C-alpha positions in Angstrom: -125.6 12.4 133.7 -126.3 8.8 133.6 -123.1 6.4 132.8 -122.4 3.0 132.3 -120.1 0.2 133.4 -118.1 -2.1 131.1 -118.4 -5.8 132.6 -117.9 -4.7 136.0 -117.4 -7.9 138.2 -119.6 -6.6 141.2 -122.2 -6.0 138.8 -122.6 -9.6 137.5 -123.9 -10.6 140.7 -127.2 -8.7 140.1 -127.5 -9.8 136.4 -130.9 -11.4 136.7 -132.1 -8.9 139.3 -135.0 -6.4 138.2 -133.5 -3.4 136.8 -132.8 -0.3 139.2 -134.0 3.0 137.9 -131.3 4.8 139.6 -127.8 4.9 137.9 -124.7 6.1 139.2 -123.1 9.4 138.1 -119.7 9.8 136.4 -117.8 11.9 134.1 -117.9 9.3 131.2 -120.9 8.7 129.0 -121.6 5.0 128.3 -124.4 2.4 128.5 -126.8 2.0 131.6 -125.4 -0.1 134.6 -128.4 -2.6 133.9 -126.8 -3.8 130.6 -124.3 -6.5 130.9 -122.4 -8.8 128.8 -123.2 -12.5 129.9 -121.0 -15.4 130.5 -122.3 -18.7 131.8 -119.1 -19.7 133.6 -119.0 -16.1 135.4 -122.5 -14.9 136.1 -124.8 -17.9 135.4 -126.5 -16.4 132.4 -127.0 -18.0 129.3 -123.8 -18.9 127.5 -123.9 -18.4 123.7 -122.0 -21.7 123.3 -125.1 -23.2 123.9 -127.2 -21.7 121.3 -127.2 -23.5 117.8 -125.2 -21.8 115.4 -128.1 -21.3 113.0 -130.2 -19.8 115.7 -127.6 -17.5 116.8 -127.2 -16.2 112.7 -130.8 -15.6 112.7 -131.1 -13.5 115.8 -128.1 -11.5 114.7 -129.6 -10.8 111.6 -132.7 -9.7 113.4 -130.9 -7.5 115.6 -129.0 -5.9 112.7 -132.7 -5.3 111.1 -133.9 -3.7 114.3 -130.8 -1.4 114.6 -130.8 -0.3 111.0 -134.7 0.5 111.5 -134.1 2.5 114.4 -131.1 4.6 112.9 -133.5 5.4 109.9 -135.9 6.4 112.4 -133.4 8.9 114.0 -132.8 11.0 110.9 -130.4 8.8 108.8 -131.4 7.7 105.4 -131.1 4.3 104.5 -127.7 4.5 102.8 -125.9 6.3 105.5 -127.6 3.8 107.9 -126.2 0.8 106.1 -122.7 2.3 106.1 -122.8 3.0 109.8 -123.8 -0.7 110.3 -120.6 -2.0 108.9 -118.7 -0.1 111.9 -121.2 -1.6 114.4 -120.3 -5.3 114.9 -119.1 -5.3 118.5 -122.3 -3.2 119.4 -124.5 -5.9 117.7 -122.7 -8.5 119.4 -123.7 -6.5 122.8 -127.4 -6.6 121.5 -127.2 -10.2 120.8 -125.8 -10.9 124.4 -128.8 -8.5 125.7 -131.3 -10.7 124.0 -129.8 -13.8 125.9 -130.0 -12.0 129.1 -133.6 -10.6 128.8 -135.0 -14.0 127.5 -132.8 -16.4 129.3 -135.6 -18.4 130.3 -136.6 -19.1 126.6 -133.2 -20.5 125.9 -133.4 -22.9 128.7 -136.5 -24.6 127.5 -135.1 -24.3 123.8 -137.7 -22.1 122.5 -136.6 -19.6 119.5 -137.3 -16.0 120.0 -139.8 -14.3 117.6 -139.4 -11.2 115.9 -141.7 -9.2 117.9 -140.0 -10.5 121.0 -136.5 -9.4 119.7 -138.0 -5.8 118.8 -139.6 -5.5 122.1 -136.4 -6.2 123.9 -134.3 -3.8 121.7 -136.2 -0.8 120.5 -136.8 0.4 123.9 -133.3 0.0 125.0 -131.9 1.9 122.1 -134.5 4.4 122.9 -132.9 4.7 126.1 -129.4 5.4 124.8 -130.9 8.1 122.6 -132.5 9.6 125.6 -129.3 9.3 127.5 -126.6 10.4 124.9 -128.5 12.5 122.2 -126.3 13.7 119.6 -123.6 11.4 120.8 -125.7 8.4 120.2 -124.2 7.0 117.1 -120.7 7.8 118.5 -121.2 5.9 121.5 -122.4 3.0 119.2 -119.8 3.3 116.7 -116.7 3.4 119.3 -118.1 0.8 121.5 -116.9 -0.4 124.0 -114.8 2.7 124.4 -116.5 5.1 126.8 -116.9 8.7 125.6 -115.8 11.2 128.1 -118.5 14.1 128.9 -117.8 17.4 127.2 -117.9 20.0 130.0 -119.4 22.6 127.3 -122.3 20.2 127.1 -123.5 21.2 130.4 -123.4 24.8 129.5 -125.5 23.9 126.3 -128.2 22.5 128.4 -128.3 24.8 131.1 -126.7 28.2 130.0 -126.1 31.0 132.2 -128.0 34.1 132.2 -126.9 36.3 129.2 -126.9 40.1 128.6 -126.7 41.9 125.3 -124.5 44.9 125.2 -127.4 47.4 125.5 -127.8 45.7 129.0 -131.2 44.1 127.7 -131.4 40.8 129.4 -132.1 37.6 127.3 -135.3 36.0 128.7 -134.1 33.1 131.1 -137.2 31.3 130.0 -136.7 31.7 126.2 -133.0 30.2 126.9 -134.3 27.3 129.0 -136.9 26.4 126.6 -134.6 26.3 123.5 -132.0 24.3 125.7 -134.8 21.6 126.1 -135.6 21.2 122.3 -135.6 17.4 121.6 -132.3 16.2 120.3 -131.6 14.4 117.0 -128.7 12.7 115.6 -127.6 15.3 112.9 -123.9 15.3 112.7 -122.7 11.9 113.1 -119.1 12.4 111.4 -117.7 14.5 114.4 -114.7 13.1 116.3 -116.3 11.9 119.7 -114.5 13.2 123.1 -112.7 10.5 123.7 -111.0 9.6 127.0 -107.5 10.8 127.3 -105.6 7.7 127.7 -107.6 6.6 124.1 -106.0 9.7 122.5 -102.6 9.3 124.2 -102.1 5.8 122.9 -103.4 6.6 119.4 -100.3 9.2 119.3 -98.3 6.2 119.9 -99.7 4.5 116.8 -102.2 2.2 118.4 -105.0 1.8 116.3 -108.7 2.4 117.8 -109.8 -1.0 116.7 -107.1 -2.5 118.9 -107.9 -0.3 121.7 -111.3 -1.5 121.2 -110.3 -5.0 121.4 -108.2 -4.4 124.6 -111.0 -3.2 126.4 -113.4 -6.0 125.1 -110.8 -8.5 126.5 -110.0 -6.5 129.7 -112.9 -3.9 130.4 -111.0 -2.4 133.4 -108.5 -1.0 130.9 -111.3 1.4 130.0 -111.2 3.3 133.4 -107.4 3.4 133.8 -106.3 6.9 134.6 -104.1 8.4 132.1 -101.9 10.5 134.6 -102.2 8.0 137.5 -101.7 4.9 135.7 -100.9 4.6 132.0 -98.7 7.5 131.3 -96.3 6.7 134.3 -96.0 3.1 133.1 -95.5 4.1 129.5 -92.8 6.5 130.3 -91.2 4.1 132.5 -91.0 1.7 129.7 -89.6 4.3 127.4 -87.0 5.1 130.0 -86.0 1.3 129.8 -85.1 1.6 126.1 -88.2 0.3 124.6 -88.9 1.9 121.4 -92.2 4.1 121.0 -93.6 1.9 118.3 -93.4 -0.9 120.5 -95.9 0.4 123.1 -99.1 -0.3 121.3 -97.6 -4.2 121.0 -96.8 -4.2 124.9 -100.3 -3.0 125.8 -102.2 -5.0 123.3 -100.4 -8.2 124.7 -100.9 -7.3 128.6 -103.0 -4.2 129.3 -103.1 -5.3 133.2 -99.5 -3.7 133.1 -100.9 -0.1 133.2 -102.8 -1.1 136.2 -99.8 -2.2 138.3 -98.0 0.2 140.7 -94.6 1.1 139.7 -93.4 1.8 143.0 -95.0 -1.1 144.9 -95.0 -3.6 142.2 -93.3 -3.3 138.9 -90.0 -1.8 140.1 -89.6 -4.4 142.9 -90.7 -7.4 140.6 -87.9 -6.2 138.3 -85.2 -6.0 141.2 -86.3 -9.5 142.1 -86.1 -10.9 138.7 -82.5 -9.2 138.6 -81.4 -11.2 141.6 -82.8 -14.5 140.0 -80.4 -13.5 136.7 -82.3 -11.5 134.4 -80.0 -9.2 132.6 -81.0 -5.7 133.4 -79.4 -4.4 130.3 -81.8 -6.4 128.4 -85.3 -5.4 130.0 -86.5 -3.8 126.8 -86.2 -7.0 124.9 -87.6 -9.0 127.7 -90.6 -7.0 128.3 -91.3 -6.8 124.7 -91.0 -10.5 124.3 -93.4 -11.0 127.4 -94.7 -8.2 129.3 -96.8 -10.6 131.4 -93.4 -11.5 133.4 -93.8 -8.3 135.6 -97.5 -9.2 136.4 -96.8 -12.5 138.1 -96.6 -12.9 141.8 -93.2 -13.6 143.3 -94.2 -16.9 144.5 -95.1 -17.8 141.1 -91.8 -16.6 139.9 -89.8 -18.3 142.7 -91.6 -21.8 142.5 -90.8 -21.8 138.7 -87.1 -20.8 139.4 -86.8 -23.5 142.1 -87.9 -26.1 139.5 -85.1 -25.1 137.3 -82.6 -25.5 140.1 -84.3 -28.9 140.8 -83.5 -30.1 137.1 -79.9 -28.9 137.3 -79.8 -25.4 135.8 -77.0 -23.5 137.3 -77.9 -19.6 138.6 -76.3 -18.4 135.4 -78.2 -20.5 133.4 -81.6 -19.6 135.1 -80.9 -15.7 134.3 -80.2 -16.8 130.7 -83.3 -18.7 130.3 -85.5 -15.8 131.9 -83.7 -13.3 129.5 -83.9 -15.2 126.5 -87.4 -17.0 126.9 -89.2 -15.2 129.5 -92.5 -16.8 128.7 -91.4 -19.8 130.3 -92.5 -18.6 133.6 -95.9 -18.8 132.4 -96.0 -22.6 132.2 -97.0 -24.8 135.0 -94.5 -26.6 136.7 -96.6 -29.7 137.4 -98.4 -29.6 134.2 -96.1 -28.7 131.7 -92.5 -28.4 132.9 -92.1 -31.5 135.0 -93.9 -33.9 132.3 -91.8 -32.4 129.5 -88.5 -32.7 131.5 -89.6 -36.5 132.4 -90.0 -37.1 128.6 -86.5 -35.8 127.9 -84.8 -37.7 130.3 -86.7 -40.7 129.2 -85.1 -40.8 125.6 -81.5 -40.0 127.3 -81.6 -36.2 126.7 -80.6 -34.0 130.0 -83.3 -31.6 130.3 -81.2 -28.9 132.2 -78.8 -28.9 129.1 -81.8 -28.8 126.7 -83.5 -26.1 128.6 -80.3 -24.0 128.7 -80.0 -23.9 124.9 -83.4 -24.1 123.8 -85.9 -23.2 126.5 -88.9 -22.9 123.9 -88.8 -26.7 123.5 -90.4 -26.8 126.9 -93.5 -25.1 125.8 -94.0 -27.7 122.8 -96.7 -30.6 123.2 -95.3 -34.0 124.0 -97.8 -35.9 121.7 -98.0 -33.4 118.8 -94.5 -32.0 118.6 -91.8 -33.9 120.7 -92.8 -37.5 119.8 -93.0 -37.0 116.1 -89.5 -35.5 115.9 -87.9 -38.1 118.0 -89.7 -41.0 116.0 -88.7 -39.3 112.6 -85.0 -39.5 113.5 -85.4 -43.1 114.8 -87.2 -44.2 111.5 -84.4 -42.7 109.7 -81.9 -45.4 111.1 -80.5 -43.3 114.0 -80.1 -44.9 117.3 -81.9 -43.3 120.4 -78.3 -42.3 121.9 -77.5 -40.6 118.5 -80.7 -38.9 118.5 -80.1 -37.7 122.2 -76.9 -36.4 121.3 -78.5 -34.4 118.3 -81.1 -33.0 120.3 -78.7 -32.1 123.3 -76.5 -30.2 120.8 -79.3 -28.3 118.9 -82.8 -28.6 120.8 -84.3 -26.4 118.2 -84.8 -29.5 116.3 -88.0 -30.0 118.3 -89.5 -26.6 117.1 -89.3 -27.8 113.2 -92.3 -29.2 111.5 -91.7 -32.7 110.1 -93.3 -32.1 107.0 -92.3 -28.8 106.1 -88.7 -28.8 107.4 -87.2 -31.9 108.5 -88.3 -34.2 105.7 -87.3 -32.1 102.7 -84.0 -31.3 104.1 -83.7 -34.9 105.1 -84.3 -35.9 101.4 -81.9 -33.2 100.1 -79.0 -34.6 102.7 -79.2 -37.6 101.2 -77.8 -36.3 97.9 -75.0 -34.5 99.4 -72.8 -37.8 99.9 -72.3 -37.4 103.6 -72.6 -39.9 105.9 -75.5 -40.0 108.3 -73.2 -39.5 111.3 -72.5 -35.8 110.0 -75.7 -34.9 111.0 -75.1 -36.2 114.5 -72.1 -33.8 114.4 -73.9 -31.1 112.9 -77.7 -31.3 113.5 -77.7 -27.4 113.0 -78.0 -28.3 109.5 -81.9 -28.4 109.8 -82.0 -24.6 110.7 -80.7 -23.4 107.8 -82.9 -22.3 104.8 -82.8 -25.0 102.0 -83.2 -23.0 99.0 -81.4 -19.8 100.3 -78.3 -21.6 102.1 -78.0 -25.4 102.0 -78.3 -25.8 98.1 -76.4 -22.9 96.8 -73.5 -23.5 99.3 -73.3 -27.2 98.4 -73.6 -26.5 94.7 -70.5 -24.2 95.1 -68.6 -26.8 96.8 -69.7 -29.8 94.1 -68.4 -27.4 91.1 -65.1 -26.8 93.2 -64.7 -30.5 93.4 -63.3 -30.0 97.0 -64.3 -31.9 100.4 -65.8 -29.6 103.4 -67.4 -30.6 106.6 -71.1 -30.1 106.6 -70.3 -27.2 109.4 -68.0 -25.7 107.1 -70.5 -25.4 104.3 -73.3 -23.8 106.3 -72.1 -22.1 109.6 -69.3 -19.8 107.7 -70.0 -16.4 106.8 -70.0 -15.6 102.9 -66.4 -14.1 103.3 -64.9 -16.9 105.3 -66.4 -19.6 103.2 -65.1 -18.0 100.0 -61.7 -17.8 101.7 -61.7 -21.4 102.9 -62.9 -22.6 99.5 -60.2 -20.8 97.8 -57.6 -22.5 100.3 -59.0 -26.0 99.5 -58.9 -25.3 96.0 -55.3 -24.0 95.9 -54.3 -26.9 98.0 -55.9 -29.3 95.6 -54.3 -27.7 92.5 -50.9 -27.8 94.3 -51.1 -31.7 95.1 -52.2 -32.2 91.5 
């Protein structure tokens, strides 16, 4: 039984070599090994990026037309073929990439492919797939790039053993063999394909098939992970950590490589190492859900980032809190991201260690697009740089807000609240509350009561405590009247 390999790195070396007639044998059905997805940066093939968009669109329409015509030739009526085409976008993209591989020299000289050239490249290939997969041809296309597991009963159908009737009269082996070699056609295309066990397993967790396809498209090796040897042990380990069953699809979608890592040799030792750095072991479920890639980084990468945290002044306790609250900070480059951002904060008088311990996500923002505009906004409103540095140190989340959508409308309302601007220096958290659901309603109540409360008291208290304080203030006011 012929098989195919999805995006195998080793095979890309022979991308432009003459196709070999011999194909390896596996227990999975798929596409021939001579078919590849081309990427200019990896294998030297023609990149789709270099092809004009109008040419790509035209070629895609031609490929769709060829595929539609081929499906009708395999027994589908035009309406059913058109319906199936709506589910074959990934396979059509695959056909387009095949064209760019077969006719790579045409693109190098800038010549557009003709319709006959497109048909000559695709129709024989589609014929090979029909010959290889028989009745599963449509299923293979529809579930692409998920490989379909070979059904053991299929072999029995192809070469059934000698069968005896109850009268002991043997059935002719010649007749049996002859009947088993009848040409196959696509007759029942609605049957559920014999999918790999790990696909079925993940679907039981609520992971949609389209999501699984996308995972395999981005990380092809996932298609060949063993369920019992790789995926299931990792999933069960995550569940034991307290991760909700419904969160498993999200984690795998974010980092499918996690399922390919050895529990005993990598995952558990990495977790133990991170715990020595201060990660709260009671919060692993939240940490992994937020950033599952954390467990896939090398120890040297983890250690180098933590060393930089110590360098800017974080305590070991703060390091643990940062890694627990915002584990994705590990993904940032020390030299290209963390150090320049820390230098910017230092230049405006903000202690980077204080800011990181309170709002580590600020270190993931662009200096030019996010940090500088927020700083300049407050300077333009009349605050001295030292005042703003104090505001940012107290509430680093200021940098995570949009100037136009958050800071500006709240600033304009603040000007109507009869507070001095220094009140925002004391309580910059004002900008973290909802204008319509918290700030306006609370302040209107205070105005109607004709009492004076600090901005902090107006917004930070719970509804119950706010009402209690308000009653005390009103009572005291009336007693003094």
